[in-house]
N, C-alpha and C positions, 0 to 999 in steps of 0.2 A: 768535184775535188773536192775536200770540206775542209776547213781552215777553221782551226781554234784559237780560242783566244787564253794563252799560257795562263796568264794570269786567272781570268776567272775558272780555268778548269783548277788550277790549286787554291781556289777561295773553296768554289764546293766540295772541293777533296776536304779542307780544313774545316768548313761546317760542319760536313759528315760529323769527320771526328771527332770534332765538340760534342758533336750530340750523340756520338755513343760511349764517350768517355762521361757526359751529364747521367744519360740512362743507367750504366752500370754502376755508378755508384750511389745515385739514389735508389737503385734496385737492392743496394747491400742496408738498405734503410728501414725494418720496419718501426721499432717505436723511438723513442728518441728522449731521452730523459735530462740528460744534461744538451742543454741548448749551445754553448759554449764549446764543448766537444764536438758538437755535429759541424760547428760552422770548424773548427780544428781541422776538426778530419777533412771535411771536403775540400779546403783549402789545398790541403798536402795530396789531395788527388784531383783537381779539377785545374788546369790553367789560366780558361778563360774568365778574365776579369767581368765580363758582362752578365757573364754564367754566376760568378760569385756574388757580384751585387745584387743580383736578382734574388738568389738565394737567401739571401742577408734580408732583402724587404720582405717577402714571402715570411721568410720563420717568424717574422714582426707579426705578421697576422692572429688571430683567433684562428680563423679555420683553420691554416695551416697546422699551428700548432695540435689541435684538435685531432686532425688528421694521424700525426703520430703520436699521440699521448691516450687516446680513449676508441678507437674502434674493439669490436667484440674479437673480431680475428679480421685480419690481415692478410693480402695475399699479393705480392711484387712477381711482375714477371709470369703470370701464369697463361698456360695455355688454356684456349676455347676452340670449342670445334662447334662446328655448325651442320644442321640435318644433310650438308652436301659432304661434310669431311675437311671442312675448311679450317685453315688454322689463322687464330685470331688471339695476339697477346699484348691485352692490355699491362697499362706501366703498374697501375694501384688499384686495385681493389679491397676497400676498408665495407666491412660489416658495422654497422652502428646497431642499437636496440630498434627504431622505428625507421631505419633504412639504410641501401648500401649506398656507395658512394665509387664511381668508377674515373678515374683520373689517367690522364694521359698528357706526358710531360712534352714540349714542343720548345727546343732551343733555339727556332727560327721562326721567322715572322707570321702570322697567323694566312693561310691559303683556305679556301671552299673546301676543300679537302678533308680538313680535321675534323669540322660539325658531324659531316658525313661517318668518319671511323668511329667518333664516341655515340653516333645512335645506333651505329651496329653493336657495339661491347653494351650499351642497355637491353637492346634485343636480347641479343645472348642472356643478358643474367639476370633478364626478368621472369625467363624460362627457370632458373634455378631458385632464385627466392623467392618470397611471400611476404615482400615488402615493398616500398619502391625503390625503386634505382635512381638515380642521378648523375647524370654527366656531367663530368668538369675538365676543360681543358686550361694546362698549366705553361703559360708563354712566361717560362723560366727569362730569360735575357729583360722580357718585362719587368717580374718581380708582379705579374696578376695572374688571377683565375676566368676564369667563362663557363657560366652554364649553358651546359647545349640542350636543348629543348625539341 
């Protein structure tokens, strides 16, 4: 017999929904020229207050601003294949003059799996670019980024 805690199950579904909503919204932005318009746009699409507060905090950092204003090329949610045909979808890949940054957005708390996922992206992208590839985890609710080494 299996007993489920309905509150826990509903919270998990709700957290998953918030994460999907956040990813879908951020995938729609490549370049941001007007940060006040960006804020208004995300407030209309994202209902989770913690996500909005975290995005507001991130949007005030020079790192985040550069990700949306100065890359040479940007790919959101583009599919990568490894040599075995396995598919991987990093949230955001940004090519700058001297480096490539791959960012993975997280709506929840950090886990041990997160850096491993980004390390895999770094490995795949290092085969495509002749410049260093840097991995970043973006913990949106916390409003912070973390480099993956």
